[in-house]
C-alpha angles and dihedrals in degrees: 000000000000088000089068098037095070091067089054088053090050092055092042090052093053090052091045092054091050095045092049091046091232118180134204110292093023115129116257129206120290126241091255092051092050091048090052095046096048101030094230136126125276089246091059091050091049090053090053093048091048090053092048090048091051089054090051090243094122139016122213117209119193111242094006108062140239123317136188111256101180139347130231094245100041136063118247104269098194133013092236130048094188115124101223142145128211118227118195118189130176091226137359119172098077148004116040098328099090090055093050093049091046088056091051093047095048092058094044092048092054089053093049093247121140121226128222112198128201130176121211101186084224091294118137094211091054088049090054092051092047092051093048093047094049094047089050089051090057101246112177096214143009135223110193138183105203120240117230088350095184095057133074108278127214092205095074094109091047091056090046089054090051088052093049091051090052095237107163113239136178126188121213132202089006143359135216110259091232097046118106098209131105121256142190123213146137116272094260096182091055090046090057091047095048091051093049094042089056091055090052089048088055091056100262119140101159097073128161132187139210116202141172112252099198101050122071089225088065092052093048094047089049089051090054090047091053094046090055094046093048090045088056092048095251102142099174097061097111090060088061097058126107117198124202137179114243091232089059098046094109091054096042094095090054105043095036100043093121092052092045092052090049090052091051091047094050100038141060095200141026130207108209125205091236143343093269090060091043092054090051089049090052089053091049091052092049091051090053096044092249112147121226120238097359096062099022134006120221129197127185137191130232104041092237123181091258091061091082098036098069131090091264114034106240125242104220148151117262122244117202093239110173094019089058090053092050090050093051090053093047091049091052093048089051088055092047094048098038108030093174095052119102108235113213123217116256116216121182124214114237123234128212115238111198118207134141110298097084122069126202111233136189116273092240093052 
């Protein structure tokens, strides 16, 4: 008898969707609920769901549930009924990125929203492909970390199209100056200023900086560095800055050895663009028998996990990490749930974390 009952469940389900006025993307009944309502086996219910899925009436998503895909009296509005969000990050496998993505995923999971993740390796063409793929997959929102955010970007028209199609989008860590979307980030300019101010407080006046030239975070952290130097009447600070492209960061300590040694010779302290760079600088100093902090003080930015795993625990400026990811997800969900609402940017204040890589020196050093 069960072999015939599943067709009755199919017809009942179509009428149920109509009577409840369910729309595409609305959640449908679970297997357990259908078993309880009709008093049949799970196998019978699965047959019915398979038939409904074959007719494009429902869509089953592993780990999320069953959703209405189309109704009997309405045309299919979108090819996919999956509630999902696309997350595009420049990197993922290390540094602070896993914590940020974990924060995003935790909020989406609680809301029953699936996450599609793509990594761009800070390449604008990979960003373009990720955006196109996710839009084609029917994501209902996007959370994006810009690639090379300080440089001209060929994806401007793509973002304008996303805006015209009313696809919710939130940037994190940075945003393109021309992009009309909300973002959440740390106050990078203040982070650069806090780091540099602390070096002055410790008696340093010969301070250099190393910053990323192709990411807007690097520009803002440089701006904070310069504000601090000018505020402390050091007018030659910009001559003591080394710029690097993020794609060349692993080779920096090979091709710029002469410049790095000159910086060490002429400075008592270095402000590094981030902890990753600072750790590499620590390694460079060790290889050249330069003692940190006795010969040179080093300060990073981001308070990553690696900042306490090196030979000299790194003084740094704390980034909000997971909280920032959670905020990005909440901002996107606000856009999805309230399309007419203006979503304000959320900027976190940095915090100085004092460890062992900065030495206090005499004022007349």
